[in-house]
Every structure is written in C-alpha cells, then in structure tokens.
C-alpha positions as CSV (number, residue, x, y, z in Angstrom):
1,M,-11.8,67.0,70.2
2,A,-9.6,69.8,69.7
3,I,-11.2,70.9,66.1
4,S,-14.8,70.6,67.0
5,R,-17.6,73.0,67.7
6,A,-17.4,71.9,71.4
7,R,-17.8,74.3,74.2
8,P,-14.6,76.1,75.1
9,S,-12.5,74.5,78.0
10,C,-10.1,77.2,79.0
11,W,-9.4,80.8,78.9
12,G,-6.3,80.4,77.1
13,S,-5.0,82.3,73.7
14,A,-4.6,80.8,70.5
15,G,-1.2,81.3,68.9
16,R,0.5,82.1,72.2
17,R,1.7,79.4,74.8
18,S,-1.2,78.8,76.7
19,T,-3.1,76.1,78.9
20,T,-5.5,73.7,77.3
21,C,-7.3,75.5,74.5
22,S,-9.8,73.9,72.2
23,R,-10.1,76.6,69.9
24,P,-8.6,80.1,69.4
25,M,-9.6,82.2,72.4
26,T,-8.1,84.9,74.1
27,C,-8.6,86.2,77.7
28,M,-10.8,89.2,77.1
29,G,-10.7,92.8,78.5
30,E,-11.4,93.0,82.2
31,K,-12.6,95.7,84.4
32,H,-11.5,95.2,88.1
33,T,-13.3,98.0,90.2
34,A,-10.4,98.4,92.7
35,W,-7.8,98.2,90.1
36,L,-9.5,101.1,88.2
37,A,-9.7,103.2,91.3
38,V,-6.1,103.0,92.1
39,L,-5.3,103.9,88.5
40,A,-7.3,106.8,88.4
41,A,-5.8,108.0,91.7
42,L,-2.2,107.4,90.5
43,V,-2.9,109.1,87.1
44,L,-3.5,112.3,89.0
45,A,-0.5,112.0,91.1
46,P,2.6,113.9,89.9
47,P,5.0,111.2,88.3
48,A,8.8,111.5,89.1
49,A,9.5,111.9,85.4
50,A,11.3,114.0,82.7
51,S,7.9,114.0,80.7
52,P,5.1,114.3,83.5
53,R,2.6,116.1,81.3
54,E,2.8,113.6,78.4
55,A,2.9,110.6,80.8
56,R,-0.2,111.7,82.6
57,A,-1.9,112.6,79.6
58,A,-1.3,109.1,78.0
59,L,-2.3,107.3,81.2
60,A,-5.5,109.2,81.3
61,R,-6.2,108.1,77.8
62,S,-5.4,104.5,78.5
63,V,-7.8,104.6,81.5
64,A,-10.6,106.0,79.7
65,A,-10.2,103.5,76.8
66,F,-10.0,100.6,79.3
67,R,-13.2,101.8,80.8
68,A,-14.8,101.9,77.4
69,G,-13.8,98.2,76.6
70,D,-11.3,99.1,73.8
71,L,-8.0,97.5,74.9
72,T,-6.3,98.2,71.7
73,R,-6.5,101.9,72.3
74,A,-5.9,101.4,75.9
75,R,-2.7,99.4,75.3
76,D,-1.4,101.9,72.7
77,A,-1.7,104.8,75.3
78,A,-0.2,102.9,78.1
79,E,2.8,102.1,75.8
80,A,3.0,105.7,74.9
81,A,3.2,106.7,78.6
82,A,5.8,104.1,79.3
83,R,7.9,105.3,76.6
84,S,7.4,109.0,77.7
85,E,8.5,108.3,81.3
86,P,10.3,104.8,81.4
87,R,10.7,105.3,85.2
88,A,7.2,105.3,85.9
89,G,6.3,101.8,87.4
90,L,2.6,102.4,87.0
91,A,2.7,103.1,83.2
92,H,4.5,99.5,82.7
93,A,1.9,97.9,85.1
94,M,-0.8,99.5,83.0
95,V,0.8,98.1,79.8
96,A,0.9,94.7,81.5
97,R,-2.7,94.8,82.3
98,M,-3.8,95.7,78.7
99,A,-1.4,93.0,77.6
100,L,-3.2,90.5,79.7
101,G,-6.7,91.6,78.6
102,Q,-5.4,90.8,74.9
103,G,-4.2,87.5,76.0
104,D,-0.4,88.4,75.5
105,G,1.1,86.8,78.7
106,V,4.7,87.2,77.5
107,A,4.4,90.8,76.8
108,A,2.5,91.2,80.1
109,E,5.3,89.7,82.3
110,A,7.9,91.6,80.5
111,A,6.1,94.8,81.5
112,L,5.6,93.7,85.0
113,D,9.4,93.0,85.1
114,R,10.1,96.6,83.9
115,A,7.5,98.0,86.4
116,E,9.1,96.2,89.5
117,K,12.5,97.1,88.2
118,V,11.7,100.8,88.7
119,G,10.0,100.4,92.1
120,F,6.4,99.2,91.4
121,P,5.7,97.0,94.5
122,K,6.0,93.3,93.8
123,E,2.9,92.3,95.8
124,R,0.7,94.7,93.9
125,A,1.5,92.6,90.8
126,L,1.1,89.2,92.1
127,H,-2.4,88.7,90.7
128,L,-1.3,90.2,87.3
129,R,1.8,88.0,87.2
130,A,-0.4,84.9,87.9
131,H,-2.5,85.8,84.9
132,A,0.6,86.2,82.7
133,R,2.0,82.8,83.9
134,L,-1.3,81.2,83.1
135,L,-1.4,82.5,79.6
136,Q,2.0,81.1,79.0
137,G,0.9,77.7,80.0
138,D,2.4,77.6,83.5
139,G,-0.8,76.5,85.3
140,E,1.1,75.3,88.5
141,G,3.0,78.7,88.5
142,A,-0.2,80.7,88.3
143,L,-1.9,78.8,91.0
144,A,1.1,79.7,93.3
145,L,0.9,83.2,92.6
146,A,-2.8,83.6,92.6
147,R,-2.8,81.9,96.1
148,D,0.1,83.9,97.6
149,E,-0.9,85.4,100.9
150,R,0.8,88.8,100.1
151,V,-2.0,89.4,97.3
152,P,-3.7,92.8,98.7
153,A,-7.3,92.5,99.6
154,R,-8.5,94.6,96.7
155,Y,-7.1,92.2,94.2
156,R,-8.2,89.0,95.8
157,A,-11.3,88.5,93.8
158,Y,-9.0,88.9,90.5
159,A,-6.6,86.3,92.1
160,A,-9.5,83.9,92.7
161,R,-10.6,84.2,89.0
162,I,-7.1,83.4,87.9
163,E,-7.1,80.5,90.5
164,G,-10.1,79.3,89.1
165,R,-8.9,79.4,85.4
166,A,-5.7,77.7,86.2
167,M,-7.6,75.0,88.0
168,V,-9.8,74.3,84.8
169,G,-6.5,74.4,82.7
170,T,-4.8,71.9,84.9
171,G,-7.7,69.7,85.3
172,A,-7.8,70.3,89.3
173,E,-11.0,69.9,91.1
174,G,-12.6,72.8,92.8
175,A,-12.5,75.5,90.1
176,G,-16.1,76.2,90.7
177,A,-15.4,77.3,94.2
178,A,-12.8,79.7,93.2
179,F,-15.1,81.6,90.8
180,V,-17.8,81.6,93.4
181,R,-15.4,83.0,95.8
182,A,-14.4,85.7,93.4
183,V,-18.0,86.8,92.9
184,R,-18.5,86.9,96.8
185,L,-15.3,88.9,97.3
186,A,-16.4,91.4,94.4
187,P,-20.1,91.1,93.8
188,A,-20.1,94.3,91.8
189,D,-17.2,93.1,89.6
190,S,-18.4,92.4,86.1
191,L,-15.5,90.1,85.2
192,A,-16.0,88.0,88.2
193,W,-19.4,87.3,87.1
194,S,-18.5,86.6,83.4
195,D,-15.6,84.1,84.5
196,L,-18.3,82.3,86.6
197,A,-20.6,82.3,83.6
198,R,-18.0,80.8,81.4
199,F,-17.2,78.0,83.9
200,R,-21.0,77.2,84.2
201,L,-21.3,76.9,80.4
202,V,-18.3,74.5,80.3
203,S,-20.0,72.4,83.1
204,N,-23.2,72.2,80.9
205,D,-25.2,74.6,83.2
206,S,-26.5,76.7,80.2
207,I,-29.2,78.4,82.5
208,G,-26.9,79.3,85.1
209,A,-24.3,80.6,82.6
210,A,-27.1,82.8,81.0
211,A,-27.9,84.2,84.4
212,A,-24.3,85.0,85.3
213,V,-23.5,86.6,81.9
214,D,-26.5,88.8,82.0
215,R,-25.4,89.9,85.4
216,A,-22.0,90.6,83.9
217,I,-23.5,92.7,81.3
218,T,-25.8,94.8,83.5
219,L,-23.0,95.5,85.8
220,D,-20.7,96.7,82.7
221,P,-22.2,96.8,79.3
222,A,-18.6,97.0,77.8
223,N,-17.3,93.7,79.3
224,R,-16.0,92.0,76.0
225,E,-15.8,88.6,77.4
226,A,-19.4,88.9,78.5
227,L,-20.5,90.0,75.1
228,I,-18.7,87.2,73.4
229,L,-20.0,84.6,75.8
230,K,-23.6,86.0,75.4
231,G,-23.1,85.5,71.7
232,E,-22.0,81.8,72.3
233,L,-24.9,81.2,74.3
234,F,-27.3,82.8,71.7
235,R,-25.6,80.6,69.0
236,T,-26.5,77.6,71.0
237,Q,-29.9,78.7,72.3
238,Y,-31.4,80.6,69.3
239,G,-29.2,79.9,66.3
240,L,-26.3,81.2,64.2
241,A,-27.9,84.5,63.1
242,A,-29.1,85.4,66.6
243,S,-25.5,85.3,68.0
244,L,-24.1,87.9,65.4
245,P,-25.1,91.0,67.0
246,W,-23.5,90.1,70.3
247,F,-20.1,89.4,68.6
248,E,-20.6,92.8,66.4
249,A,-21.0,94.5,69.8
250,A,-17.7,93.4,71.1
251,I,-16.0,94.3,67.8
252,D,-17.6,97.8,67.9
253,L,-16.1,98.4,71.3
254,D,-12.8,97.2,70.1
255,P,-12.3,96.8,66.4
256,G,-9.0,94.9,67.2
257,N,-10.8,92.3,69.5
258,G,-9.3,89.2,67.9
259,P,-11.5,86.7,69.8
260,A,-14.7,88.4,68.9
261,L,-13.6,88.6,65.1
262,I,-12.9,84.8,65.2
263,E,-16.3,84.0,66.7
264,Y,-17.8,86.3,64.2
265,A,-15.9,84.7,61.4
266,A,-16.6,81.3,62.4
267,T,-20.4,81.9,62.8
268,L,-20.5,83.6,59.3
269,G,-18.7,80.6,57.8
270,D,-21.3,78.2,59.4
271,M,-24.1,80.5,57.8
272,G,-22.5,80.0,54.3
273,R,-21.6,83.6,54.3
274,Y,-17.9,82.9,53.1
275,T,-17.0,86.3,51.8
276,E,-17.9,88.1,55.1
277,M,-16.1,85.2,56.9
278,L,-13.1,85.7,55.0
279,A,-12.9,89.5,55.7
280,A,-13.4,89.0,59.3
281,S,-10.8,86.3,59.5
282,R,-8.4,88.5,57.6
283,R,-9.0,91.3,60.1
284,A,-8.2,88.8,62.9
285,A,-5.2,87.4,61.4
286,A,-3.8,90.8,60.8
287,I,-4.1,91.5,64.6
288,R,-1.9,88.4,65.1
289,G,0.9,90.2,63.3
290,S,2.7,87.5,61.4
291,T,2.1,85.4,58.2
292,A,2.3,82.2,60.2
293,Q,-0.1,83.3,62.8
294,A,-2.5,84.3,60.0
295,L,-2.3,80.9,58.3
296,Y,-2.9,79.4,61.6
297,L,-5.9,81.3,62.3
298,Q,-7.4,80.5,58.9
299,A,-6.6,76.7,59.6
300,V,-8.5,76.9,62.8
301,L,-11.5,78.3,61.1
302,A,-11.2,75.8,58.2
303,A,-11.2,73.0,60.9
304,R,-14.2,74.3,62.8
305,A,-16.1,74.4,59.4
306,R,-14.9,70.7,59.3
307,N,-12.9,71.3,56.1
308,Y,-10.0,69.3,57.4
309,D,-8.0,69.1,54.1
310,L,-8.2,72.8,53.8
311,A,-7.1,73.2,57.5
312,R,-4.2,70.8,57.0
313,A,-3.0,72.5,53.8
314,L,-3.0,75.8,55.5
315,I,-1.3,74.8,58.6
316,Q,1.6,73.0,56.5
317,R,2.1,76.4,54.9
318,T,3.3,77.7,58.2
319,G,6.5,75.7,57.6
320,G,6.6,74.6,61.2
321,A,6.6,78.2,62.5
322,M,4.0,77.5,65.0
323,D,4.9,74.0,66.1
324,G,6.4,75.3,69.3
325,F,3.0,76.7,70.4
326,P,0.7,74.3,72.3
327,A,-2.5,75.4,70.5
328,A,-0.9,74.7,67.1
329,L,0.4,71.3,68.2
330,L,-3.1,70.5,69.4
331,L,-4.6,71.6,66.0
332,R,-2.2,69.4,64.1
333,G,-2.6,66.4,66.3
334,G,-6.3,66.6,65.7
335,L,-5.9,67.0,61.9
336,D,-3.6,63.9,61.9
337,Y,-6.0,62.0,64.0
338,H,-9.0,62.7,61.7
339,A,-6.8,61.7,58.6
340,G,-6.0,58.4,60.3
341,A,-2.4,59.3,60.6
342,F,-2.2,58.0,64.1
343,A,1.6,57.7,64.5
344,Q,2.1,61.3,63.5
345,A,-0.9,62.2,65.8
346,V,0.8,60.4,68.7
347,E,4.2,62.2,68.1
348,R,2.7,65.7,68.2
349,L,0.3,65.2,71.0
350,G,2.9,63.3,73.0
351,R,5.3,66.4,72.7
352,L,2.5,68.5,73.8
353,V,1.8,66.5,76.7
354,E,5.4,66.5,77.8
355,M,5.2,70.3,77.7
356,Q,1.8,70.4,79.4
357,P,1.1,67.3,81.6
358,D,-2.2,68.9,82.7
359,N,-3.6,69.6,79.5
360,A,-6.6,67.5,79.4
361,D,-7.5,68.1,75.8
362,A,-4.3,66.9,74.7
363,R,-4.3,63.7,76.9
364,R,-7.8,62.9,75.7
365,L,-6.9,63.1,72.1
366,L,-3.4,61.3,72.8
367,G,-5.3,58.5,74.3
368,A,-7.6,58.1,71.2
369,A,-4.4,58.4,68.8
370,L,-2.7,55.8,70.8
371,L,-5.7,53.4,70.6
372,G,-5.9,54.1,66.9
373,A,-2.2,53.2,66.7
374,N,-3.1,49.9,68.4
375,D,-1.2,50.9,71.6
376,A,-4.1,50.0,74.1
377,Q,-1.7,50.1,77.1
378,G,-0.3,53.6,76.0
379,A,-3.9,54.8,75.7
380,V,-4.9,53.5,79.3
381,D,-1.5,55.2,80.6
382,A,-2.3,58.5,78.9
383,L,-6.0,58.8,80.0
384,Q,-5.1,57.5,83.6
385,P,-5.2,61.1,85.1
386,L,-8.4,61.9,83.5
387,I,-10.4,58.7,84.3
388,A,-9.1,58.8,87.8
389,R,-11.0,62.1,88.4
390,R,-14.7,61.6,89.9
391,D,-15.9,64.1,87.3
392,A,-14.1,62.3,84.3
393,D,-15.8,63.0,80.9
394,S,-17.6,60.5,78.9
395,Y,-15.2,60.6,75.8
396,A,-12.0,59.8,78.0
397,L,-14.0,57.0,79.9
398,T,-15.2,55.5,76.6
399,V,-11.8,55.4,74.9
400,A,-10.1,54.1,78.0
401,A,-12.9,51.3,78.1
402,R,-12.0,50.5,74.5
403,A,-8.5,50.2,75.4
404,F,-9.1,48.0,78.4
405,E,-11.2,45.7,76.1
406,R,-8.3,45.3,73.8
407,L,-6.1,44.4,76.7
408,G,-8.6,41.7,77.8
409,D,-9.8,43.4,81.0
410,R,-13.6,43.3,80.3
411,D,-14.3,44.2,83.9
412,A,-12.4,47.5,83.9
413,A,-14.0,48.1,80.7
414,G,-17.6,47.5,81.9
415,A,-16.9,49.7,84.9
416,L,-15.6,52.6,82.7
417,L,-18.5,52.3,80.2
418,D,-21.1,52.4,83.2
419,R,-19.5,55.5,84.4
420,A,-19.7,57.0,80.8
421,A,-23.2,56.3,80.7
422,R,-24.3,58.3,83.7
423,P,-26.1,61.4,82.4
424,V,-24.3,64.7,82.4
425,R,-26.2,67.4,84.0
426,D,-27.8,69.6,81.2
427,V,-30.9,71.4,81.3
428,A,-31.9,69.9,77.9
429,D,-31.7,66.3,79.0
430,D,-34.5,66.8,81.5
431,G,-36.8,68.3,78.9
432,W,-36.1,65.8,76.2
433,A,-36.6,62.9,78.4
434,G,-40.0,64.0,79.5
435,G,-40.9,65.0,76.0
436,D,-39.8,61.8,74.5
437,A,-41.8,59.7,77.0
438,L,-44.9,61.7,76.1
439,V,-44.3,61.0,72.4
440,A,-43.8,57.3,73.0
441,E,-47.3,57.4,74.7
442,G,-48.8,59.2,71.7
443,R,-49.4,62.4,73.8
444,Y,-48.1,64.7,71.1
445,R,-49.4,68.0,72.2
446,E,-48.0,67.6,75.8
447,A,-44.8,66.5,74.3
448,A,-44.5,69.8,72.1
449,D,-45.2,71.7,75.3
450,A,-42.3,70.0,76.9
451,F,-40.0,70.5,73.9
452,A,-41.1,74.1,73.8
453,R,-39.8,74.7,77.5
454,D,-36.6,73.3,76.5
455,A,-36.2,75.2,73.3
456,N,-36.4,78.3,75.2
457,A,-33.4,77.3,77.1
458,R,-31.4,75.9,74.0
459,F,-32.9,76.3,70.5
460,D,-30.5,74.1,69.0
461,E,-31.1,71.3,66.1
462,A,-32.1,68.5,68.5
463,A,-34.6,70.9,70.3
464,A,-36.0,72.3,67.3
465,L,-36.8,69.2,65.5
466,R,-38.1,67.3,68.4
467,L,-40.6,70.3,68.8
468,V,-41.3,70.3,65.1
469,D,-41.9,66.5,64.9
470,A,-44.3,66.6,68.0
471,L,-46.2,69.6,66.6
472,D,-46.7,67.9,63.3
473,R,-47.7,64.7,64.9
474,A,-50.2,66.6,67.0
475,G,-51.9,68.0,63.8
476,A,-50.4,71.5,64.1
477,R,-48.5,71.6,60.7
478,I,-48.9,75.3,60.6
479,E,-47.3,75.8,64.0
480,A,-44.6,73.4,63.2
481,Q,-43.9,75.2,60.1
482,R,-43.5,78.4,61.9
483,V,-41.0,76.8,64.4
484,L,-38.8,75.2,61.5
485,S,-38.8,78.5,59.5
486,L,-37.5,80.3,62.7
487,F,-34.9,77.7,63.2
488,L,-33.9,78.0,59.4
489,Q,-33.7,81.8,59.7
490,Q,-31.0,81.3,62.4
491,N,-29.4,78.1,60.9
492,P,-30.0,78.4,57.0
493,R,-27.5,75.5,56.4
494,N,-28.6,73.0,58.9
495,V,-29.0,69.9,56.8
496,A,-31.6,68.0,59.1
497,A,-33.9,71.1,59.0
498,L,-33.6,71.5,55.2
499,K,-34.5,67.8,54.5
500,V,-37.7,68.3,56.8
501,A,-38.6,71.4,54.9
502,A,-38.1,69.8,51.6
503,N,-40.4,66.9,52.5
504,W,-43.0,69.1,53.4
505,Q,-42.6,71.2,50.2
506,I,-42.8,68.0,48.1
507,A,-45.9,67.0,50.0
508,A,-47.5,70.4,49.5
509,K,-46.7,70.1,45.9
510,D,-44.6,73.2,46.2
511,W,-42.2,72.2,43.5
512,A,-40.2,75.3,42.9
513,G,-39.6,75.7,46.8
514,A,-38.5,72.0,47.0
515,V,-36.1,72.4,44.0
516,R,-34.5,75.5,45.8
517,T,-34.3,73.7,49.0
518,L,-32.9,70.3,47.6
519,E,-30.2,72.2,45.6
520,V,-29.1,73.8,48.8
521,L,-28.7,70.4,50.2
522,R,-27.0,68.9,47.1
523,Q,-24.4,71.7,47.2
524,R,-23.8,70.9,51.0
525,L,-23.8,67.0,50.7
526,G,-22.7,66.5,47.1
527,N,-23.9,64.1,44.5
528,R,-23.6,60.8,46.4
529,D,-26.9,60.8,48.2
530,A,-29.2,58.5,46.5
531,A,-32.3,59.7,48.5
532,L,-31.6,63.3,48.0
533,L,-31.1,62.7,44.0
534,S,-34.5,60.9,44.2
535,Q,-36.3,63.9,45.9
536,L,-34.7,66.2,43.3
537,A,-36.0,63.9,40.5
538,W,-39.5,64.2,42.0
539,A,-39.2,68.0,42.5
540,H,-38.1,68.7,38.9
541,A,-40.8,66.4,37.5
542,G,-43.3,68.3,39.3
543,A,-41.8,71.5,38.3
544,G,-42.4,70.4,34.7
545,K,-38.9,69.4,33.8
546,P,-39.1,65.7,33.1
547,E,-35.7,65.5,31.3
548,R,-33.8,67.2,34.3
549,A,-35.8,64.7,36.5
550,L,-34.6,61.6,34.5
551,I,-31.0,62.8,34.9
552,Y,-31.2,62.8,38.7
553,A,-33.4,59.6,39.0
554,R,-30.8,57.7,36.8
555,A,-27.9,59.0,38.9
556,A,-29.9,58.1,42.1
557,Y,-30.5,54.5,40.6
558,E,-26.8,54.1,39.7
559,L,-25.8,55.0,43.1
560,A,-28.1,52.5,44.8
561,P,-29.7,49.9,42.5
562,A,-30.9,48.1,45.4
563,S,-32.8,51.0,46.9
564,P,-36.6,50.7,46.4
565,I,-36.9,54.6,46.6
566,A,-34.5,54.9,43.8
567,A,-36.1,52.1,41.5
568,D,-39.4,53.5,42.3
569,T,-38.5,57.3,41.4
570,L,-36.8,56.2,38.1
571,G,-39.6,53.6,37.5
572,V,-42.4,56.3,37.7
573,L,-40.6,58.8,35.5
574,L,-39.8,56.1,32.8
575,A,-43.2,54.7,32.9
576,R,-44.5,58.2,32.0
577,T,-42.5,57.9,28.7
578,P,-44.5,55.9,26.0
579,D,-41.3,54.4,24.5
580,R,-39.8,53.5,28.1
581,R,-43.1,52.5,29.7
582,A,-42.0,48.7,29.8
583,D,-38.7,49.6,31.3
584,G,-40.4,51.7,33.9
585,I,-42.9,48.9,35.0
586,A,-39.9,46.4,35.3
587,L,-38.3,48.8,37.7
588,L,-41.5,49.4,39.8
589,Q,-41.9,45.7,40.1
590,K,-38.4,45.4,41.4
591,A,-39.0,48.4,43.9
592,A,-42.3,46.4,45.0
593,L,-40.3,43.3,45.6
594,L,-37.7,45.1,47.5
595,A,-40.4,46.9,49.6
596,P,-43.5,44.9,49.6
597,D,-45.3,46.7,52.4
598,N,-44.7,50.3,50.8
599,A,-48.3,51.5,49.7
600,A,-47.1,54.2,47.6
601,I,-44.7,52.1,45.5
602,A,-47.7,49.6,45.1
603,A,-49.9,52.4,44.1
604,H,-47.3,53.7,41.5
605,L,-47.0,50.3,40.0
606,A,-50.8,49.9,39.6
607,A,-51.0,53.1,37.9
608,A,-48.3,52.4,35.5
609,K,-50.0,49.1,34.6
610,R,-53.3,50.8,33.9
611,R,-51.7,53.1,31.5
612,A,-49.8,50.3,29.6
C-alpha cells in the first residue's frame, strides 16, 4: 500500500514529480569519486569570469561541504558561485549536482540547461540529466540518457546506478544487474554500494543489504543515503529506538536533510514521542518551502502512523495544490481506498497511471480500488502488466485472482493464487520455518536457538515473540523476560509485546506493573476490548482497588456478555462483595456453562460457593 510501513520501492522524491514512491523519500547526497576529482581540478583552474576570486572561493566551499555530506551548504555555495560568475558552466553543473542530491530534479535540469548554454560539454552531463529526468518521473527518458554511449567512462558507474533506479521505478527486469555493474565499475564508490544495498532491501535480501550498506559507510562515513538506510535496517532488525542514532547522524551531517528528518519523525511517532515528532516534522516541512508541501508532509506522517482520518484532513487542507504531484495522488488514492471511497480512489489513481504508466504502486492500488468498485475486468486490465512479470508480487497476484474469481474464471484465479503462495526469499522465513517445526515437535530449546539466529538478522515483532514463546515453553522464563524487555525498550508501544508483558505481570502478582502496562494498552486500543478491560479489572483488584476493578469488569461484561472471561471476572469480583455474592455466583455459573473445560473458572465458582 502506498501508506503502509512497507519497504521503499523507489528512489523518488516526495512532493516533486517522481517515479513510483511509496513514502516521502529523496535521493540522497552522493559522492562520486571521479566527479569530485574533476571538480577539485576545475576549482583551481582560472575561470573566464568577471569575479574569478569569488567564484573560485564559492566553488571550493561547495566541494568541501559536498565532501562533508552537507548538501544544503554545498548547494548554497554553488549557487553563490553561479551568481558571481554566470558564464562559468562548472558552477551551474555543481548547482545541478547538489540539487540532484536533494531530490530536486526540476532545478537540476534547469541548472544543466544553463551550464550547457555557456559551453559546458553536453556529454559530461548526460548522467546528471538522466538523474534529473528520473526525479521528474520520466523513467524512460532517464534510461535512454543513462545508456547513452557518449557517457564518459568515469561517469558510467553513476549512469549504471541511475539505470538501475529507473528500472526499479518502471518495473523493468534487470535492475539488480545494473547496480552490480555500477559496483564493478567503481568498487570504491560509496554510493554505488548504498544503491545496491537499497535494491537488496527492496528485494527482501536483508543480510545482503546490511553487508552492502556497511561497505558504503566504510568507504564514506558521510554518505547520507547509507546512514538513512542503516537506520531503516536497524529499525527492522533491532527496533525503533536502535534506529534513531543513524537518522541523527545523517541530520548532524546536514541539518537540512529532509528525508532523514522524515524518517526520524516517523520513528519518533511510532515510539509515542509525539512532541519530538512534531518538531522534526516541522523542520522537514520548513525545508519543503510551502504551506501545501508542509501539510502534505504531515499527512504522510499521519498516514504512516495509521491515523488516516488526520491524514485525510491534512491533505484536504492543501486545497488541491499538491494534486499535480504523483506522490500526493498516490497518498490521496490510498486514503480514499482505506475509507472505502473506491470511486474517488479509482479517479485519482487512474489519473496517476495515465501520468506514469510504469508506476507499479499506483497500478497495484488502482487494481484493488477497481475490484472494490465491482469492476473486476478493470482490475484485471490494470494489474495485467504486473502479473505478467515472472517476479510479480503476491499482493498484485492475489487481487488479480479475486478479480478473475468474480469473472468466473476459476482456473486463472487458481493459477495466480498458486503463484502468490510461492515463498518470497527472505532470510527470516528459513529460520521461522525450522523453528516452528521444532516447536511443533516439542523441542522448545532447539526452537529458541533457531529463533535466536533469526532475531540476529531481524529483531522484529514476529522474531522476538517467537523467541520469547519458545524460551518460556522451554522453562527459561527469566531469559524470555530479558528478550521481551529488550524488544520493548526498542519498541515501547508494540501491542503484542505489551500484552505478553501484562500477562506475565498478572501471573507474578505484580499488580502495579500490570496496571501500568495495561493502561498503556488501553490508551492505544481504546475501551472496546473486553479482554483488556477484564485484565485491568484483575490488576486493579490485585492492587487493592476493588471499586475501580468493578468499573472495568462491568464495562467488559457490557461489551461482551457472551464472553466466559468477562463473566468470570465480574462474577469473581461481585462474589467477593457480601451483598452481591448471589449475583456473582450466577455469573460464574454462566461462565462455567460457556467454558465447561476452563479449570480456572471452575475453581472460581467452587471458591465462591464455599464462601456463600
């Protein structure tokens, strides 16, 4: 989905015309070794200018800031050089290079036009122009320029990277080969390695992505894209809190780094640190330079936090000012889809697919929206370019299969579902399959060892809770608690982990701790979860607050009168009250009828009868 926490599928730029872009992301600051060498040499060459000293000084500052990873200062200095000497083609080319690093394809191409107009060799800018076209959503044009035989040898690795990005954006096969070619052409180019890492992450090769991004950072610790990608990997592998230092490192290098601020803000929001999230999002919004873009950015962050109503309200406040931008259309289409407004989603996403026929994210969502609008044939037509690929994703295959089912073609539907069921290569799947098999055989310690190996590669909810469960079943509760505690330190608002913690706290009669944990859950989930309210009743009763316990128990029973847990909880608490004991016993009898095999409920009923 366009508004999920899914892995990125492009190197586009939110808020500008870009190729497929599932979340706000800007192409990051890159350092091509050969390009820097040429710049350094040319900065020392005497410019044919009326202000040579100012231009040379400004270019020198730009190169220094570029090397340090601060593209904001580098672009400012390059623009100063261009203003000082408008006839210096190199200064305009440098402006273009900095604009590309910031994801501004329109400004970059305009700067290249100015550079060539004053004599900058066209062939020396082919790779840069390819990058600019890609950022503006012209994937085919970017491919043509990147593959141009006139690209100088020293820029072919850069061109190969843009070729790979364009292939990812247009859905063409063979992108991986282009990234590998870039690394082979320039094995010491940090950006070639970070682009390869990004592709591997998109391809579910998290171990390969980690190795490539580590190589990129080793080659250039100021590679902003690598630092952000490292943060994304840490967020998946070790949790939210572990990722923050990497985003902070990218921001320290360049305080105007919008994509790093966006990732930082989104992660803070996921952790519940909303004041800090708002401050970071405002900084990122200020970089965008317009009220509409600021509202759009905050809508993206709200959508990523799954607050779709807020996201919809924010994007509506733009007054349609962002509707000409593909990323905004994708967001609005996704929000319409989530709201069940399928006709509106089809209209917006249809426009986007017309603008960008190769936008895989838009096609995927358009197919789902058409199916929601009962246009099964339209869904098949929209998804056909995706499902025709050998490496079609399971979501597109599944939606197409449902469409074929509605059309009565069960054979086609079955074939697509079979393809969708084929496992996607992911390092975690192998560990989970082996560990799950060991659990099924009752070999819990061995299963825990298998899950621990997987958790070293990706310490997400599924890996952590499998490991915790296996350790607990193996009788290693203390070790399981340490794992759960570590996971909650990194992901303090994770609902599944908090529920496990609350259950253990209740079992250990840590009533105060259970109340704290359960109240966090209630704030997250609201007051419509009968099981949660029942647990809160037990915790408050254990903490010596029977009146408050009864409030929660009654609320749980009103929500779910047919729940044996809710009836049992209220029954126990009423049975402890002398003037309501008979009502309590009646509820416990009801609970026992609803769950005749529940030993705990039977014990509660027997104890209440003894006290009667």
